[in-house]
C-alpha positions in Angstrom: 121.3 144.6 89.2 119.5 143.4 86.0 116.1 142.1 86.1 114.2 140.5 83.3 110.9 142.6 83.0 109.7 141.0 79.9 107.1 138.8 81.6 106.0 141.4 84.2 102.7 143.3 84.3 102.3 146.2 81.9 101.3 148.7 84.7 104.3 147.9 86.8 106.9 150.8 86.7 110.1 148.8 87.0 112.5 151.8 87.0 110.8 153.4 89.8 110.7 150.2 91.7 114.5 149.8 91.3 115.0 153.5 92.3 112.9 153.0 95.5 114.7 149.8 96.4 118.1 151.5 96.0 117.0 154.2 98.2 115.7 151.7 100.7 119.1 149.9 100.7 121.1 153.2 101.0 119.0 154.3 104.0 119.3 151.0 105.7 123.1 151.0 105.2 123.5 154.5 106.7 121.1 153.7 109.5 123.1 150.7 110.5 126.4 152.6 110.3 124.8 155.3 112.6 123.7 152.7 115.1 127.1 151.1 115.2 128.8 154.6 115.7 126.1 155.3 118.4 126.8 152.1 120.2 130.5 152.5 120.0 130.4 155.9 121.4 128.1 155.0 124.2 130.5 152.0 125.0 133.4 154.4 125.0 132.0 157.4 126.8 129.5 155.7 129.3 131.6 152.8 130.6 
């Protein structure tokens, strides 16, 4: 994803921001997958 940082604040570390956002998306994705697996397992084994 490309962001135009030319008009941004000089103190803003855009590379660190992009890395943090990428980590957040990755953790969110795996968290959702884990919840789907958990719910599917509960539906299969508990019902």
